[in-house]
DRENLO-529347 format. One record per residue (C-alpha): x, y, z. Coordinates in steps of 0.001 Angstrom, whole numbers, padded with zeros to 6 digits, always signed. Example, Ala and Ser with C-alpha at 12.3 -4.5 7.8 and 13.67 -1.06 7.14 Angstrom:
% residues 2
+012300-004500+007800;+013670-001060+007140;
% end
This chain:
% residues 789
+009162-077281+037340;+012174-075407+038707;+010146-072185+038989;+007831-073953+041473;+010624-074746+043934;+010227-071517+045929;+006572-072400+046550;+007684-075669+048186;+010177-074213+050663;+009510-073078+054215;+009999-069327+054767;+011726-070033+058107;+014240-072782+057421;+014488-072339+053664;+014229-076079+053026;+011409-078139+051585;+008421-078318+053912;+008485-081147+056440;+005106-081965+057944;+003667-078629+056806;+000736-077083+058654;-001737-074517+057318;-002054-071224+059218;-005368-069316+059244;-003778-066801+056852;-003400-069642+054288;+000406-069672+054546;+002349-072841+055430;+005059-073663+057959;+007029-076724+058883;+005653-078023+062155;+009125-077910+063705;+009702-074342+062462;+006336-073277+063875;+007339-074746+067225;+010628-072820+067102;+009038-069413+066566;+006304-069719+069199;+006341-066846+071708;+004811-066998+075178;+002495-064025+075810;+000901-063073+079203;-002883-063163+079375;-002911-059427+079968;-001351-058956+076514;-003912-061011+074622;-005883-059213+071910;-009055-059284+073955;-007464-057754+077042;-005608-055137+075005;-008785-054081+073240;-010586-053877+076613;-007866-051733+078149;-007591-049468+075099;-003787-049741+075076;-001750-048905+072008;-001369-051585+069391;+001539-052437+067180;+001780-052322+063427;+000720-055949+063263;-002734-055323+064780;-004157-053651+061697;-006016-056741+060542;-007337-057459+063992;-008533-053857+064429;-010130-053812+060975;-011826-057133+061680;-010329-058588+058542;-009087-061904+059927;-009561-064835+057646;-011249-066824+060393;-013360-065610+063301;-014795-067229+066390;-018351-066601+065250;-018308-068611+062050;-015242-070835+062008;-014255-074134+063425;-010927-072487+064120;-012460-070056+066583;-010300-071500+069328;-007274-069845+067693;-008325-066596+069346;-007975-064351+066274;-004909-062316+065274;-002838-060888+068077;-000336-058125+068357;+003247-058839+067500;+005559-059738+070338;+008146-057290+071422;+011043-059676+070965;+013667-058736+068399;+013200-060171+064926;+015596-061995+062668;+015595-063080+059021;+015106-066560+057674;+017248-067993+054847;+014531-066743+052467;+014844-063188+053739;+011511-063290+055627;+011385-061667+059055;+010702-064182+061838;+010598-063963+065603;+012800-066164+067801;+011404-068181+070654;+011225-066651+074093;+014415-066530+076144;+015065-069516+078438;+014004-069042+082068;+016636-067875+084564;+018207-070304+087079;+016001-071428+089901;+018043-069592+092464;+017517-066274+090737;+014043-067018+089461;+011472-064303+090127;+008017-065079+091490;+005873-067277+089234;+004689-065354+086209;+001027-064930+085424;-000594-067427+083050;+000724-067127+079512;-000611-067902+076030;+001400-069219+073070;+001565-066649+070233;+002573-067463+066658;+003418-064835+064019;+003309-065756+060339;+006745-064924+058918;+005283-063993+055537;+002352-061683+056271;+003297-060924+059938;-000174-061728+061219;-000139-063017+064772;-002550-065374+066556;-002916-066905+070001;-003015-070722+070197;-005514-072566+072346;-004845-075535+074625;-004266-077839+071628;-001276-075807+070482;+000068-076602+067024;-002159-079677+066809;-005022-077321+066170;-003644-076469+062718;-004550-078821+059862;-001700-080670+058185;-001199-079885+054509;-000931-083373+053085;-001517-082123+049595;+001625-080012+049803;+003516-083032+051107;+002449-085028+048055;+003482-082254+045680;+006890-082037+047366;+007306-085822+047207;+006533-085899+043472;+008761-082915+042842;+011726-084522+044628;+011171-087768+042788;+010983-085956+039475;+014317-084239+040190;+016164-087533+040644;+018681-088013+037867;+018108-091797+037595;+015911-094271+039479;+017944-096619+041641;+017282-100083+042856;+015693-100154+046298;+017124-103554+047340;+020825-103090+046661;+022642-103074+050018;+025737-100929+049240;+025858-098935+046003;+022351-099029+044494;+022400-099820+040833;+020183-098200+038249;+016699-099677+038328;+015676-101843+035384;+012004-102448+036207;+009340-101593+038736;+006718-103897+040147;+003355-102136+040319;+002037-104522+042987;+005126-104422+045198;+005725-100703+044432;+009510-101420+044389;+012239-100589+041859;+014585-103513+041018;+017872-103723+039254;+018263-106843+037091;+020252-108950+039659;+017853-108034+042497;+014831-108829+040322;+016143-112278+039519;+017022-112896+043175;+014098-111260+044989;+011308-111163+042446;+011494-114356+040365;+008829-114728+037694;+007214-117802+039285;+004615-118643+041845;+002460-115757+043094;+005029-113223+041814;+004423-114346+038257;+001116-112421+038245;+002813-109132+039185;+003130-106529+036457;+006653-105263+035818;+007008-101948+033984;+009955-099723+033007;+011190-097339+035738;+009918-094190+033977;+006440-095685+033608;+006547-096786+037183;+007343-093233+038270;+004222-092048+036445;+002073-094784+038002;+003337-093748+041403;+002206-090187+040708;-001185-091474+039657;-001588-093781+042644;-004700-093366+044830;-004531-090341+047040;-004023-090638+050755;-007122-089868+052769;-006477-087170+055353;-007868-087468+058876;-009600-084833+061017;-007370-082756+063270;-009925-082942+066111;-010775-086630+065620;-007644-088368+064409;-009461-091658+063721;-012047-090008+061453;-011497-089246+057804;-012689-086012+056214;-015951-086636+054421;-017729-083280+054256;-016783-079613+053617;-017980-076589+055647;-018557-073655+053309;-018462-071007+056057;-015326-072339+057727;-013772-073229+054357;-012336-076479+055753;-012980-080239+055499;-014795-081814+058450;-015695-085318+059550;-019072-086804+060612;-018143-086618+064273;-017559-082846+063942;-021057-082551+062511;-022548-084709+065286;-020928-082528+067950;-022745-079475+066468;-019746-077344+065675;-021119-076643+062210;-024824-076986+062886;-025662-073517+061460;-023170-073749+058612;-023665-074887+055046;-022041-078316+054650;-021497-080024+051314;-020047-083319+050119;-016261-083352+050089;-015978-084862+046624;-018377-082332+045059;-016561-079385+046614;-013249-080959+045605;-014346-081025+041958;-015894-077534+042219;-012747-075988+043661;-010614-077827+041136;-012779-076335+038399;-012500-072866+039940;-008742-073234+040315;-008491-074372+036682;-010473-071348+035529;-008307-069041+037638;-005233-070746+036234;-006474-070081+032727;-006500-066343+033416;-003141-066562+035161;-001817-068614+032262;-002887-065869+029865;-001078-063306+031999;+001989-065563+032138;+001839-065961+028376;+001641-062186+028005;+004558-061836+030424;+006620-064282+028379;+005799-062382+025192;+006665-059163+026973;+009991-060618+028073;+010638-061669+024487;+009793-058121+023446;+012169-056714+026046;+014938-059077+024953;+014314-058073+021377;+014491-054450+022542;+017874-055167+024107;+019069-056579+020818;+017515-053713+018892;+019068-051172+021259;+022460-052741+020735;+022020-052724+016978;+020703-049172+016978;+023593-048128+019203;+026130-049582+016782;+024307-047954+013848;+024019-044636+015654;+027682-044715+016671;+028641-045411+013069;+026422-042548+011916;+027918-040247+014547;+031443-041209+013548;+030559-040653+009902;+029102-037220+010682;+032133-036234+012724;+034424-037574+010015;+032490-035500+007473;+033002-032430+009660;+036694-033250+009947;+036937-033743+006170;+035181-030422+005601;+037589-028809+008070;+040566-030397+006309;+039282-029165+002954;+038855-025693+004347;+042301-025984+005899;+043752-026809+002467;+041938-023825+000967;+043225-021507+003648;+046772-022898+003272;+046481-022292-000451;+045593-018666+000231;+048585-018367+002576;+050849-019877-000081;+049532-017430-002676;+050167-014552-000320;+053619-015937+000337;+054396-016210-003360;+053056-012730-003997;+055201-011189-001284;+058288-012990-002532;+057624-011912-006127;+057206-008265-005171;+060371-008265-003064;+062371-010104-005705;+061192-007751-008441;+062223-004826-006275;+065626-006441-005646;+066139-006948-009364;+065047-003395-010169;+067287-001903-007463;+070201-004035-008573;+069933-002747-012138;+069624+000872-011024;+072522+000452-008596;+074700-000962-011373;+073783+001951-013614;+074446+004432-010820;+077765+002858-009988;+078803+002924-013649;+077820+006628-013927;+079798+007410-010785;+082902+005665-012050;+082602+007379-015429;+082251+010812-013775;+085328+010132-011655;+087339+009295-014726;+086100+012485-016467;+087177+014547-013469;+090692+013115-013808;+091084+014596-017351;+093221+017841-017675;+091608+019132-020864;+089377+022074-019789;+087738+022566-023128;+086920+018846-023455;+085583+018680-019824;+083325+021668-020329;+081886+020137-023424;+080406+017196-021444;+080216+018507-017898;+076687+019995-018197;+075275+016762-019509;+076998+014745-016789;+075728+017078-014091;+072157+016707-015374;+072525+012930-015506;+073833+012817-011930;+070973+014954-010640;+068432+012937-012582;+069798+009643-011208;+069798+011073-007682;+066173+012129-008082;+065261+008664-009211;+066657+007191-005976;+064766+009676-003889;+061180+008840-005030;+060522+005915-002665;+062871+003647-004431;+064620+002746-001193;+061346+001860+000617;+060213-001821+000595;+057095-002364-001457;+055916-005278+000737;+055866-005973+004458;+057142-009180+005978;+053931-009671+008003;+051001-011671+006727;+047829-009613+007118;+045670-012724+007536;+043854-013468+010802;+041856-016685+010976;+038417-016043+012466;+037846-019405+014194;+035759-018100+017122;+032296-018880+015631;+033468-022310+014534;+034852-023128+017975;+031604-021942+019523;+029640-024117+017103;+031830-027090+017954;+031253-026502+021672;+027510-026238+021050;+027450-029372+018926;+024862-031618+020583;+022032-034019+019909;+018542-032711+019209;+015157-034337+019637;+014530-035793+016195;+010724-035923+016388;+007970-033828+014936;+005303-032541+017348;+002021-034307+017925;-001132-032795+016392;-002543-029986+018584;-005949-030356+020245;-008601-027664+019670;-010180-026595+022993;-013851-026356+022119;-014808-024895+025486;-012667-021805+024796;-013693-021309+021142;-016463-018849+020272;-017751-016532+017573;-018906-012905+017740;-020505-011268+014674;-017993-011895+011897;-015076-012722+014215;-013964-016141+015474;-011731-016970+018433;-009901-020301+018442;-007825-021912+021166;-005688-025030+021118;-003109-026922+023164;-000588-029711+022894;-001615-033276+023919;-001170-033793+027696;+001509-036495+027395;+003508-034901+024606;+007080-034026+025589;+008322-032957+022148;+009359-029303+022025;+007139-027051+019909;+008480-023876+018327;+005191-022542+017013;+001794-023168+015484;+000162-022584+012095;-003561-021782+012042;-005385-022270+008751;-008860-021196+007668;-010744-021833+004455;-012521-019081+002467;-016000-019766+003881;-017124-021489+000692;-015356-024802+001118;-012273-023636-000802;-008619-024012-000071;-007186-023485+003391;-004985-020429+003952;-002535-019654+006713;-003930-016928+008957;-001472-017102+011859;+002058-018410+012505;+003517-017997+015987;+003918-019319+019506;+000541-018243+020915;-002211-020811+021536;-005169-018458+021089;-006108-016410+018051;-009034-014193+016991;-009718-013868+013272;-011671-010718+012361;-013178-009618+009074;-014952-012851+008219;-018146-012849+006180;-021481-012858+007977;-023688-015934+007697;-020813-018082+006434;-019461-021463+007425;-015701-021735+007899;-013412-024644+008638;-010346-024204+010870;-007424-026416+011670;-004022-026019+013318;-000663-027764+013230;+002572-027471+015222;+006162-027268+014031;+009732-027415+015294;+013166-027745+013735;+012484-031349+012785;+009306-030776+010840;+005583-030088+010929;+002996-032138+012809;-000165-033560+011248;-003213-031322+011299;-005605-031243+014222;-009204-032215+013703;-010999-029681+011556;-013437-027432+013413;-016541-026207+011573;-017750-022741+012691;-020621-020445+011755;-020552-016631+011809;-023610-014550+012746;-026662-015103+010574;-028447-012520+008434;-031411-010843+010126;-034231-008700+008807;-033486-005050+009548;-037162-004310+010153;-037155-006825+012992;-034418-004962+014893;-036423-003054+017497;-033856-003092+020290;-033410+000118+022283;-030057+001824+022007;-027469+001472+023281;-027844-002295+022835;-028196-004105+026191;-025146-006006+027365;-027140-009238+027599;-027855-009173+023879;-024214-008473+023157;-023250-011525+025143;-025692-013673+023251;-024254-012557+019965;-020703-012866+021188;-021145-016448+022284;-022614-017756+019053;-021342-021379+019213;-019403-023422+016773;-020901-026399+015048;-020898-029304+017488;-019478-031719+014908;-015837-032288+014075;-015406-032848+010351;-012130-034014+008845;-011335-032078+005673;-008630-032705+003045;-005422-030720+003320;-004600-027796+001030;-001447-025690+000841;-002017-022306+002489;-000446-018879+002541;-000851-015884+004794;-003630-013418+003963;-003893-011687+007307;-002194-008939+009286;-001411-009231+013001;-002911-007209+015797;-001854-008044+019374;-003666-007479+022656;-003135-008476+026258;-004909-011833+026094;-005094-012825+022457;-003872-012159+018949;-006310-010759+016420;-005762-011326+012733;-007339-008966+010263;-007578-009719+006581;-005791-007400+004203;-007330-005617+001241;-006870-008496-001161;-007547-011313+001316;-011202-012225+001233;-012253-010487-001990;-009695-011945-004354;-010837-013704-007476;-009902-017073-006026;-012173-016680-002986;-015439-016353-004942;-017009-014149-002297;-018576-011785-004831;-019466-012096-008503;-016872-010164-010454;-018108-007691-013078;-021568-007190-011568;-022921-003663-012380;-023239-001400-009358;-026671-000198-010445;-028286-003551-009710;-031261-003580-007316;-030194-004258-003716;-032680-005756-001270;-032357-003463+001748;-034490-005859+003804;-031651-008391+003637;-028971-006193+005218;-026634-007743+007822;-027125-006246+011270;-023942-006450+013327;-023422-005594+016985;-019985-004382+017970;-018182-001931+020241;-015030+000152+020190;-011730-001726+020365;-009374-000664+023195;-006601-002826+021763;-006225-000818+018556;-007069+002622+019963;-004652+005439+020784;-003497+005469+024396;-005262+008833+025030;-008738+007417+024285;-010957+006911+027366;-013562+004090+027286;-016763+003619+029289;-020196+001987+029014;-018790-001412+027970;-016595+000247+025344;-019605+001864+023639;-018762+005395+024810;-015418+007125+024135;-013750+010475+024749;-010138+011677+024911;-007778+013258+027460;-005801+015184+024832;-006474+018405+022942;-005153+016687+019792;-007291+014422+017658;-006981+010688+018458;-008417+007724+016523;-010388+004737+017805;-011656+001794+015710;-014562-000603+016052;-013957-004247+016908;-015632-005602+013785;-014371-005233+010217;-016549-005457+007089;-015622-006673+003631;-019063-007125+002045;-022725-006417+002713;-024694-003354+003869;-023937-001933+007332;-025253+001071+009242;-024353+002505+012667;-024835+005794+014468;-022880+007889+016958;-024704+010205+019376;-022906+013388+020541;-022917+013271+024374;-020656+016302+024883;-019584+019060+022465;-017550+021964+023842;-015593+024805+022128;-016633+023824+018593;-014113+020979+017872;-013997+019024+014567;-014655+015315+015283;-014431+012970+012288;-016520+009874+011555;-016075+007160+008916;-014177+003964+008165;-010489+003043+008109;-007963+000274+007613;-006541-001440+010663;-003176+000335+010218;-004564+003872+010030;-002687+006667+011820;-003967+006908+015404;-002456+010312+016346;-003997+012495+013614;-007473+013471+012428;-009294+010700+010597;-008747+011149+006818;-005299+012693+007034;-003729+009595+005447;-004773+007236+002683;-006013+004592+005149;-009205+006432+006190;-012406+007793+004560;-014158+010283+006833;-016476+013226+007327;-015287+015846+009804;-017847+018324+011078;-018090+021357+013368;-021134+023275+014611;-021883+024800+011164;-020634+022646+008276;-018937+019430+007260;-016301+018192+004788;-015326+014808+003363;-011653+013949+003697;-009387+011190+002387;-005577+011318+002084;-005716+014902+003457;-007934+016010+000530;-011010+018035+001580;-014127+017871-000649;-017857+018621-000681;-018277+021282+001926;-021878+020995+003167;-023794+023310+005465;-025194+021904+008682;-023237+020963+011743;-023591+019140+015096;-024365+020100+018667;-024789+018174+021882;-027491+015520+021380;-027026+015306+017591;-026693+011938+015823;-024200+011139+013071;-024966+008142+010874;-022490+006106+008813;-023755+003806+006047;-021236+001467+004399;-022645-000272+001338;-020004-002694+000127;-022410-004136-002430;-022328-000776-004253;-018908+000006-002730;-020087+003412-001381;-019910+005349+001902;-022671+007810+002897;-023122+010038+005983;-026152+011504+007709;-026826+013977+010526;-030012+013550+012547;-031267+010944+010044;-030898+013318+007037;-028268+012603+004418;-025316+014989+004747;-024155+015937+001251;-023869+013536-001693;-022425+010027-001599;-019137+010663+000109;-016889+007972-001353;-017185+005357-004090;-015223+002318-005371;-014422+001056-001865;-012887-002430-001715;-011295-004466+001044;-011702-004651+004785;-012992-001549+006638;-013396-000873+010354;-015738+001774+011836;-013588+004700+012979;-013846+007979+014917;-011323+010721+015692;-011973+013215+018506;-010334+015274+021254;-011149+016021+024881;-013983+018418+023974;-016094+015602+022471;-017746+012456+023841;-019722+010067+021619;-021693+006834+022129;-021882+004085+019525;-025202+002459+018468;-025060-000682+016282;-027412-003249+014787;-029576-000509+013276;-031928-000648+010270;-031142+001257+007094;-032253+004934+007344;-035282+006011+005366;-033395+008320+002983;-031290+005397+001741;-034111+002873+001618;-036291+005223-000453;-033421+006075-002805;-032694+002376-003359;-036346+001722-004091;-036341+004454-006762;-033334+003011-008575;
% end
């Protein structure tokens, strides 16, 4: 009940409402407080005149201008209120409740100094809660209905707050009531009951109840019937739906509500009670949720305090552990210092002992020699003098060989390197102890092109955890284990060298110092399908529109969750301006564990040429030497250097049968361009075939040679000129490489036993320009040879 008290207090005086009236904005005011805040407004400042004159309006006119008043003259019995008016210009003050109110107008000046009579004025009232203003009619405050229901609630609330019910007949100090008479509606103490309400005569039929029960019966007593504000002798009996107010029969007879819907007061009373009860049910649910939320917050306060104590204890323990480790290290270092100290003392003491012995011997020799010199026997002296002289010289030499130099310094050659530790202590800080959220694959930016797939991902929008990098994983195309294909900070990656007509699954996860996030949803993707070579009738070069169609081959539209498998890296990194390309290494996609090809199959088996994989691709500027010049959507290349430079195709092959051609657009001064295949890390500044990463045929205007690892083989007559066509046929089913010039095979099979990932490659200088043609059928010489086998 105490929470309701603010609802029962006037916003102006701050006390319980006394004779409350209802304003059109549904707020309440004490009648006396409403009279105190009335402001007299000239007719020229009324809302109607201000709207007619187009003058500026105050901040309080917004509801009047927007025609949002709760009551209007057109459809309300309160039309005489005149609608909401602008706020007066008098200064405002604050009520005890903190609500802004406006004081009454200033008193008139003395008669002697009074100005001419003012123009007619209207009374203006501003609601102190919502600041809506309205102009009163000639009835003044009597035009507002009195809120008797609020009066009853306040009466019951004040009665309920009484500490003890007192006798109503005691003259001086009322005693505590003992009973209540329901008929008399009076509380009696025991002496007053015996004196004023004896149980005899007519009073014997009265029902006496305990005071608490009497308080309840008072609350349940019949309600007071309110009277009409326009007809004070008439009780409210009907309810106007449009005006949303009770009315009496006389109001209906006068025609004020003739066009309005009028219903019985009791029916509308029950209907509105039901509606209020339903609304209270929803509000009760919200209040229940708010109470539960407050309990949760209080529990959080307790939990925060407990966690703080636990965290402080953990922090103290960690710091104490660091201090203990430092003390242990201190003891170890002191032990080293003590050992050094003992060593120095031992060396010095040994040297002192040694020098003392030698000095004693030297002193004894000197004294002996002096005594010998004192003898007067020449023959006896000469007998021993040579030996003594040798002994003296020998002893002198012994003192001269560093004997008088200290073997140890007094300084300690130990310097404690505490700089890194001090820096670490200064950098000691808290870290975010959370793993990242799972990344989100951006389907709109993912695409496939031939046997390459580009994937893009991002962190969840609301994630604030720091991410140090990402791990992209791909399976083997046969539903096998996932393998790591990229680890780094980029959020876009292109994987080249996949198998044609294969279904792959991709997923990505994030990591930081704390740990690794869960995997993203698994994306199912499909590389380009196999096509019949005899159906490829496109003109060459291939139109750009067809290239775009192949490049944008979409992923599967479904997201399938797959089980997790441990992965490892099987790819090498190639970077470009906008994305990272990952190319599989030699052992990546053809290892025994991948099951891409049947191991041990004889190479002489019959190969169905009709089922070759036709791939469309272009030259790759990202991997080419800087001197290579591109044109024609990267299908045509030349060079600005006289030295040979290498350029690779964008697509790598690891299985299947593939054929492409290069037409000679310019051929000057008889250069030696080379055509073939290469690894991704082939040398780019030398002729193709100079290292062990390329297999090529280089050709001039008269003859050709095959070259690998700078070994030249199979010289063949027949060269190239402007307009000639060089064909390259890579058969990874038989693991062979064959060349042709103008659709005739050039020499024997050039290379055999090829395994791994190969990229189309060309080396040329500024005297040559070639154009690439892809998606071609197998040439006739190879198809006929395969049919004969």
